[in-house]
Backbone as JSON, one array per atom type, in Angstrom:
{
  "sequence": "MAQKSPATAEQPKASKETTTKPGAARGRKVEKATRSGRQTVQSKGANPPDRTLNRFTNDQTITVLVKENPRRPGTKAFERFKLYETGMKVTEYLEKGGNRGSIRTDLKRDNIEVN",
  "N": [[0.89, -1.14, -0.03], [0.64, 2.09, -0.93], [2.02, 5.06, 0.57], [1.09, 8.38, 1.27], [3.0, 11.14, 0.55], [4.54, 13.63, 2.85], [4.44, 16.11, 1.94], [2.42, 16.4, 0.15], [0.27, 15.63, 1.77], [-0.22, 17.65, 3.49], [-1.49, 20.36, 2.43], [-1.54, 23.78, 1.89], [-4.44, 25.6, 2.66], [-6.66, 28.0, 1.13], [-7.35, 30.97, 2.83], [-10.43, 32.33, 4.13], [-10.36, 35.06, 4.31], [-8.71, 36.13, 2.45], [-9.93, 35.74, 0.03], [-12.27, 37.1, -2.23], [-15.7, 37.8, -2.86], [-17.3, 38.16, -6.04], [-19.26, 40.96, -6.66], [-20.0, 41.17, -4.04], [-19.65, 43.55, -2.62], [-21.21, 45.93, -3.36], [-20.65, 48.58, -5.5], [-18.35, 49.42, -4.14], [-14.85, 49.75, -3.15], [-12.96, 46.99, -3.9], [-10.76, 44.17, -3.43], [-9.06, 42.7, -6.25], [-8.09, 39.92, -7.78], [-5.49, 39.56, -10.03], [-3.53, 38.46, -12.9], [-1.01, 39.62, -12.58], [-0.87, 40.15, -9.97], [-2.44, 41.44, -6.98], [-4.97, 43.99, -7.0], [-6.59, 47.17, -6.28], [-9.97, 47.7, -7.25], [-12.78, 49.52, -8.54], [-15.92, 48.06, -7.77], [-18.44, 46.61, -9.7], [-21.54, 47.85, -9.27], [-25.18, 48.11, -8.64], [-27.23, 49.75, -10.9], [-27.36, 53.32, -10.63], [-30.03, 54.96, -8.86], [-32.66, 56.64, -10.5], [-33.03, 59.81, -9.78], [-34.77, 61.8, -10.52], [-37.28, 60.61, -10.5], [-38.11, 60.71, -7.94], [-38.87, 63.32, -7.42], [-41.51, 64.54, -6.85], [-44.22, 66.33, -5.45], [-46.78, 66.75, -2.88], [-48.66, 68.46, -3.74], [-48.87, 68.32, -6.48], [-50.18, 67.29, -9.78], [-51.77, 64.29, -10.95], [-51.71, 62.69, -13.98], [-53.29, 60.2, -15.86], [-51.88, 58.11, -18.22], [-52.5, 55.68, -19.81], [-54.97, 53.63, -21.23], [-56.01, 51.27, -20.3], [-55.77, 49.33, -17.24], [-52.55, 48.38, -16.6], [-51.54, 46.54, -14.76], [-51.3, 43.19, -13.28], [-54.42, 41.52, -12.89], [-56.07, 40.94, -9.74], [-54.0, 41.43, -8.1], [-52.35, 43.55, -5.47], [-51.12, 45.76, -6.61], [-52.79, 46.09, -8.95], [-55.16, 46.95, -7.79], [-54.31, 49.29, -6.37], [-53.64, 50.83, -8.74], [-56.15, 51.33, -9.85], [-56.96, 53.21, -8.33], [-56.04, 55.69, -9.29], [-56.89, 58.71, -10.77], [-57.34, 61.01, -13.51], [-56.21, 64.15, -13.02], [-56.22, 64.31, -10.29], [-54.69, 65.11, -7.15], [-51.54, 64.23, -5.75], [-51.62, 63.99, -3.03], [-54.26, 63.24, -2.67], [-54.38, 60.8, -3.85], [-52.66, 59.35, -2.26], [-54.04, 59.29, 0.16], [-56.29, 57.77, -0.5], [-55.23, 55.28, -0.28], [-53.03, 54.66, -1.91], [-49.46, 54.45, -2.67], [-46.3, 55.92, -2.53], [-44.27, 54.59, -3.87], [-45.69, 53.07, -5.77], [-46.37, 55.19, -7.28], [-43.79, 56.08, -8.24], [-42.93, 53.67, -9.67], [-45.0, 53.72, -11.68], [-44.52, 56.17, -12.99], [-42.01, 55.56, -14.04], [-42.54, 53.55, -15.74], [-44.03, 54.83, -17.57], [-46.81, 55.07, -17.26], [-48.3, 56.96, -15.84], [-48.27, 60.47, -15.41], [-46.84, 63.04, -13.67], [-47.54, 66.39, -12.7]],
  "CA": [[-0.03, -0.06, 0.0], [1.4, 3.35, -1.02], [1.59, 6.1, 1.59], [1.04, 9.83, 0.86], [4.11, 11.92, 1.03], [4.09, 14.57, 3.81], [4.3, 17.35, 1.16], [1.11, 16.34, -0.53], [-0.68, 15.51, 2.77], [-0.63, 19.01, 4.16], [-1.46, 21.46, 1.49], [-2.09, 25.07, 2.48], [-5.89, 25.98, 2.28], [-6.86, 29.33, 1.16], [-8.28, 31.5, 3.85], [-11.47, 33.25, 3.59], [-10.05, 36.53, 4.53], [-8.16, 36.64, 1.22], [-10.8, 35.7, -1.15], [-13.5, 38.17, -2.23], [-16.77, 37.31, -3.73], [-17.77, 38.97, -7.07], [-20.5, 41.45, -6.37], [-20.32, 41.16, -2.63], [-19.52, 44.85, -2.08], [-21.81, 46.72, -4.65], [-20.31, 50.05, -5.68], [-17.33, 49.64, -3.14], [-13.65, 49.29, -3.76], [-12.71, 45.66, -3.54], [-9.48, 43.61, -3.99], [-9.34, 41.78, -7.26], [-6.9, 39.01, -8.14], [-5.23, 39.53, -11.41], [-2.42, 37.68, -13.18], [0.2, 40.39, -12.16], [-1.0, 40.36, -8.51], [-3.72, 42.07, -6.54], [-5.07, 45.51, -7.15], [-7.91, 47.59, -5.85], [-10.71, 48.29, -8.36], [-14.15, 49.78, -8.22], [-16.73, 47.1, -8.11], [-19.68, 47.01, -10.47], [-22.72, 47.85, -8.37], [-26.29, 48.16, -9.22], [-27.38, 51.14, -11.56], [-27.8, 54.34, -9.69], [-31.46, 55.3, -9.08], [-32.98, 57.85, -11.22], [-33.34, 60.83, -8.88], [-35.95, 62.54, -11.08], [-38.67, 59.88, -10.13], [-38.59, 61.09, -6.53], [-39.17, 64.67, -7.43], [-42.85, 64.97, -6.99], [-44.75, 66.79, -4.23], [-48.01, 66.2, -2.57], [-49.72, 69.25, -4.47], [-48.73, 68.01, -7.85], [-51.45, 66.69, -10.37], [-51.55, 62.98, -11.68], [-52.45, 62.28, -15.26], [-53.17, 58.71, -16.27], [-51.56, 58.11, -19.67], [-52.8, 54.57, -20.35], [-56.43, 53.41, -21.08], [-56.34, 50.03, -19.48], [-54.83, 49.03, -16.15], [-51.43, 47.6, -16.98], [-51.06, 45.69, -13.74], [-51.95, 41.89, -13.34], [-55.55, 41.54, -12.21], [-55.91, 40.23, -8.6], [-52.81, 41.83, -7.25], [-52.61, 44.78, -4.82], [-50.73, 46.74, -7.5], [-53.81, 46.34, -9.73], [-56.04, 47.71, -6.98], [-53.7, 50.64, -6.37], [-53.61, 51.56, -9.99], [-57.46, 51.62, -10.08], [-57.26, 54.45, -7.53], [-55.66, 56.77, -10.08], [-57.87, 59.41, -11.61], [-56.75, 62.01, -14.06], [-56.61, 65.45, -12.39], [-56.15, 64.19, -8.85], [-53.57, 65.49, -6.54], [-50.77, 63.18, -5.1], [-52.19, 63.73, -1.72], [-55.54, 62.43, -2.78], [-53.97, 59.42, -4.23], [-52.09, 58.67, -0.96], [-55.23, 59.29, 1.22], [-57.13, 56.71, -0.85], [-54.64, 54.01, -0.1], [-51.89, 54.45, -2.77], [-48.29, 54.86, -1.94], [-45.2, 56.68, -3.35], [-43.53, 53.37, -4.54], [-46.44, 52.98, -6.87], [-46.18, 56.39, -8.17], [-42.51, 55.95, -8.91], [-42.97, 52.67, -10.69], [-45.87, 54.07, -12.78], [-43.75, 57.08, -13.68], [-40.88, 54.98, -14.67], [-43.14, 52.8, -16.96], [-44.82, 55.84, -18.46], [-48.26, 54.8, -17.15], [-48.81, 58.1, -15.36], [-47.43, 61.62, -15.48], [-47.02, 63.88, -12.46], [-47.06, 67.7, -13.02]],
  "C": [[0.87, 1.22, -0.1], [1.05, 4.38, 0.04], [1.84, 7.39, 0.93], [2.35, 10.47, 1.25], [3.76, 12.99, 1.94], [3.83, 15.88, 2.88], [2.94, 17.51, 0.54], [-0.08, 16.14, 0.62], [-1.17, 16.85, 3.27], [-0.56, 20.1, 3.23], [-2.18, 22.67, 2.03], [-3.59, 25.32, 1.76], [-5.91, 27.53, 2.03], [-7.8, 29.91, 2.17], [-9.32, 32.3, 3.26], [-11.34, 34.59, 3.63], [-9.43, 37.02, 3.11], [-8.96, 36.64, 0.01], [-11.91, 36.6, -1.04], [-14.42, 37.52, -3.25], [-17.09, 38.47, -4.64], [-19.09, 39.58, -6.56], [-20.86, 41.73, -4.98], [-20.41, 42.62, -2.17], [-19.9, 45.79, -3.28], [-21.25, 48.12, -4.52], [-19.12, 50.4, -4.62], [-16.01, 49.32, -3.77], [-13.27, 47.89, -3.12], [-11.24, 45.32, -4.11], [-9.85, 42.61, -5.04], [-8.07, 41.19, -7.65], [-6.74, 39.08, -9.61], [-3.92, 38.75, -11.7], [-1.19, 38.36, -12.73], [0.09, 40.51, -10.52], [-2.44, 40.91, -8.11], [-3.82, 43.54, -6.72], [-6.47, 45.78, -6.6], [-8.61, 48.11, -7.05], [-12.07, 48.52, -7.75], [-15.09, 48.63, -8.68], [-17.91, 47.51, -8.96], [-20.91, 46.95, -9.54], [-23.98, 47.92, -9.23], [-26.32, 49.67, -9.92], [-27.86, 52.09, -10.6], [-29.25, 54.61, -9.94], [-31.62, 56.57, -9.81], [-33.71, 58.77, -10.32], [-34.57, 61.58, -9.27], [-37.23, 61.82, -10.79], [-39.05, 60.3, -8.73], [-38.9, 62.4, -6.44], [-40.55, 65.0, -7.66], [-43.31, 65.35, -5.62], [-46.16, 66.37, -4.1], [-49.07, 67.18, -3.36], [-49.61, 69.09, -5.93], [-49.97, 67.05, -8.49], [-50.88, 65.35, -11.01], [-52.31, 62.96, -12.93], [-52.19, 60.96, -15.65], [-52.94, 58.77, -17.93], [-52.09, 56.74, -20.46], [-54.29, 54.39, -20.26], [-56.8, 52.39, -20.28], [-55.32, 49.95, -18.36], [-53.83, 48.07, -16.58], [-50.94, 46.41, -16.05], [-51.91, 44.29, -13.84], [-53.17, 41.86, -12.37], [-55.47, 40.65, -10.98], [-54.83, 40.58, -7.68], [-53.1, 43.28, -6.67], [-52.12, 45.98, -5.65], [-51.98, 47.08, -8.54], [-54.84, 47.2, -9.06], [-55.53, 49.1, -6.72], [-53.79, 51.38, -7.55], [-55.06, 52.0, -10.29], [-57.81, 52.98, -9.2], [-56.92, 55.78, -8.29], [-56.96, 57.32, -10.92], [-57.08, 60.66, -12.33], [-57.17, 63.32, -13.43], [-56.42, 65.41, -10.81], [-54.78, 64.54, -8.36], [-52.75, 64.28, -5.82], [-51.21, 62.9, -3.82], [-53.46, 62.97, -1.63], [-55.33, 60.97, -3.08], [-53.5, 58.62, -2.95], [-53.17, 58.59, 0.1], [-56.1, 58.14, 0.87], [-56.53, 55.3, -0.73], [-53.42, 53.74, -0.96], [-50.66, 54.79, -2.04], [-47.19, 55.36, -3.01], [-44.44, 55.66, -4.18], [-44.33, 53.26, -5.87], [-46.38, 54.03, -7.93], [-44.89, 56.42, -9.0], [-42.44, 54.93, -9.97], [-43.83, 53.05, -11.95], [-45.21, 55.28, -13.63], [-42.64, 56.55, -14.54], [-41.38, 54.26, -15.87], [-43.97, 53.58, -17.81], [-46.4, 55.45, -18.39], [-49.0, 56.13, -16.69], [-47.77, 59.31, -15.65], [-47.82, 62.51, -14.28], [-46.48, 65.4, -12.81], [-47.44, 68.67, -11.88]]
}
C-alpha cells in the first residue's frame, strides 16, 4: 500500500479572508486578483437610481396616460392603479390608499405623469 508523502498530505488551504466574492460589495472598492497580482478596483454595483422619479410633491397633479390598467388582475398593484384618476393630486391618491412606490413605478413605466 502506497503512503502519501508529507508534502502532499498537508497542502495550504486558502483563507476566507483573502478571497473576495464578486459583487459582494456593490459599488465599493474591492481587491481583485489579477495575473500580475492584487489590485484595488471599483466594483460594479447596481445602476444608480433615477433621482428625477422622486421629485414629486403632494400638491402635484396626476395624469393617467394609459387606457387600461397595465397591472396583473388580482394583485395589490392592480387595486392601487385603479385609485388613479386624471386630475387628482398626489395627496388624494395617498389618502385613498396608494403609495409613493407605486407612483415612482408608474412614472418609470410611463403609465402616469405627474405635473
